[in-house]
N, C-alpha and C positions, 0 to 999 in steps of 0.2 A: 220802280229801277231799283239798279242792281246797280252799283257804281264799274261795275267789270265791263258793262253790257253801257255806258253813258256817254254818248260823245258829246260836249260841247255845244251849242250854236254860234259861238263864236269862234274866231281866228286867232287859234294864240294867244297873248298875253292880254289884258285889260291894262294900257298901261298907265291906268289911272287910279285904280281902283285897291283902297287897300279895305277888305272886306274883313268884320270882324266876328270871329266864333267864341259865343259867348251862353250863357243860362239868360233866360228868357224872363227871370224876378226880377219883379219892379223894385226890389233892395237893391240891387245889382246895376239900374242904370245909369249913378254917377258915375262908373268907372266909364262907361262908356259918352254920358253926353260932359260931363268935368275933365274928361281925363286925355280921351284917345280921339275923339274930336277937334280939341285945343290944340293935342302933341300934330293932330293933321294940319293943323291949320297955321302952327309954328311948320310943320315943314315946310310947305308951299313957302313962306316965307322966309326960309334959308336957301331957297330953290330959286329964289326971287320971281316965283309964277303969279303973276296978275293975272294973265287970261284965265276968270273963270273955267271957261274950257280945258282948256289945260292941266287946270289945280288937279291934285290928289284928292281924294273922296273916303269917309270910313262910311261903307254899308256895315250893317245888319238885316236880318230875312225880318225879323221884330218889328221895324219901319216902315215896312213895304207891304199895303194893304192893300196891293193887286194881287197878294199870293193867298193861297188857300195850304194845302199841306205844305208848301214851299222845298218839299224835298228834290223837286227838279233844279228847285232855283239855288237853292246851299248847292247842287253840286255844282253847275254851272261857274258860279263864283269862285269856288276849290280850285275850280279847273283852271281859271281866267282870271284872279287876282292879282297882280303885281306883288303885293302883298297879304300874308295874311295875318291874322292878329288873332290870335288864341289867351281867351280866357282862362286859367287852371282851377283860378279859385272856386270853392266850392267841389269840384270834383265834379265836376257834372256827367254822367254818363254819355248826353246827348255830343255833346263840345270833344270829349274826349276820343269819340268815335267818328265826329267831323274830323277832326285832325288825324287821326287813323289817315282818313283817305286821305287827307292833304299830304303830311309824310311820308306816303308812297307816290306818290305822283308827282309830287316836287322835289326842289333841292330845301331845304333844313333851313338857307340861307334866303331864301324869298320867305321867309316865319317867323313873327317874333312874337315871345308866350310871355305873359305877365302873370303874377299873382302877387295878392295881397303878404306884405311883410311876413316874416313869421310861417311862410307856407308850409307840410309837412308835405314831400313829393311822396307818391305813390313809387313802388318800386319799380315799374316800366318805364316810368318818367324821370326817376333820380340822376339822370344821367344828362339832360336836358338842361340848354342854360334858357332862363327867363331873367324877367326883370321885374324885382319884388319893388310894389310900390308900396305908401304907406295912406292906406283907407280914413284916415282922418286929417291929410293932408294932402288932398288930390293936384293942388294948383301945380305944388313944389316940383309933383314928378311929370309936367306937362315936357319941360325941357328935354331931361332923359331917356322917355321915350320920345321924343322926335330926335334924337340922337340914333338911338336905333332905328326905327323908319332909316333914317338918311343912311344907315352903315349897309340896313339891310339894302337899300337900292342903289348903293355905290360897289358896293361884292357882286348885285346882281349884271350890272354895267361889266366888269372886268369880265365874268365866266359870259358873259354874250358876245362881249367883245370879239372872245377867243372862236366862238362860233360862226361869228361874222366873217371873220378874217380866213379861214375857214375853207364857209360858204362863196367865196369869194378869190381862194384859188382854184376853184376849182374848175372855172369859167375859161372856155377856151373861146378862140378868135371870132365864131358866128354870135356864141352869147353876150361876146363884149361887145358887137357890134349893135346889138339888138337893145342892150343895157345904152351904150350910148346915145342909138335913134330913141325910145323912147324911153327912159327915165325919168324925163320930168314931166310925164304924165301920169297922171295914180292909174291911166288905165287907160288902152286901148286898140283897136279890133285890125283886121287884115285879113286878103278876104282868102274865099276857099278854093270853090270851083266855079268863080265866078271871072271866066278869062277875062273883061274887064275890068274886070277890080284890079287883077293883079295885075295887069299894063299897068292903069293908071298908078298902081302902088309902085312898081319901076322908075315912071316916068321920074315919079316925087323921089325915092332915095335911092337907084342907080340899074340897074344891067343887073340882073341873080338877086338883087335883094331878095326880093320873095322867098328861092329857096333857101338861102343863107340863114334868114330869120327865123323860117318854117325849122328850122335845124336845132338855131341857137334855141329858139323858145322851148321846142322839145329838149332840151340842155338842162334850161332853164326852172321848168315848170317838175323834172323829173328830182331837181336839186333842192324845189322847194319855196326858190324863188316869187314864182309866176303862179297865180292861179289861175286856173281857167272855168271860160261860163259861156255859152251857146245861145244863139238864137236862131229861127228859121223864119228863109222871105220866098215865098213865090215867085217864081222866075218861068221866063217863058221855054216850057221846057222839060219842068223838075222844077227844085227846090234851092235856095240858096242859104247855103248855111253861114253863118257870120260867127268868128271866135273872139269873143270879146276877153282880154287876158289883164290882168291885176297884179300889181305887185303886191307879195304876204309884207306878214309883218315880219320875216325875217330877211326881202325882198329890198323894202323901205331902208333897212339896217345897212344892208350891203349898199344902196344906193348913199344912204349918210356918209358913209367912212369911204365913199369914192370919191366926195363931195357932189354927187350930182343935185342933191338936192341937201337944204341945211334942218337946222335942228327945227325950225319952228313948221317948215312943211314936212318934217320926222314925224313929231306929234299929232300933229292935223290928220294925217294918213293912216295914223294908227286908230283913231277915234271912228276912221269912216270905213272900215273895212266892213264890204261885202258880207251879209248876212249866209249866204250861201258858202262859205268858207269853211272847212270843218280843217280840225285841227289836226 
């Protein structure tokens, strides 16, 4: 699978994942086990994230026994990880190739590069900022690395807030009505060619609501705030198509900005986006 043609299965960013790109050499395992994993644990403590389902976690494909070649798995995580940690130590060719992909598809603010103390960067990486860890005292390096991770998250949050505010400003009256009507639900359904269903919908939400909401939903989908899924069922004289709409990662961020959902609900929704979404 060539990276240019790759489409991740997940939608948007996995806001819990810290993907570790490093050599598989067993001699380097302490970097992962004694530095990166403890730094991630400390990061959760600094952010006061007690719920394991919401905590950040470090992942490397070497530890996943379900993978074979693992290449598509690697790309999935390069595209969707909240943070990519790149271990420059040993100048591993596979690591450099994967980091090259990460540099091309994601902002450097979502990447944290590390190398052993005294590392001599190659020409193409000499201008990159990286953290130098002390290989003989990894414990002392845990807190500084956790700070790097925290800074990466905070920088992303600032950048993403600009994107979310711009998306919010695109909403018109019909869009806003859909948000206020259905925003507290993670997904919702509206009838299509079922006249009885449309009548019931308007009894619940007001006369003309179906037409207004249909227009609003169209706009929200085009802005990447809603995602569409469909399901069909037979009815007398034809087929009824139900349109199910899910708030995307961006959509949930907009709902959070508008204070329709709280921080805890936002985090839960981020981890429960349906697989049919495409980035």
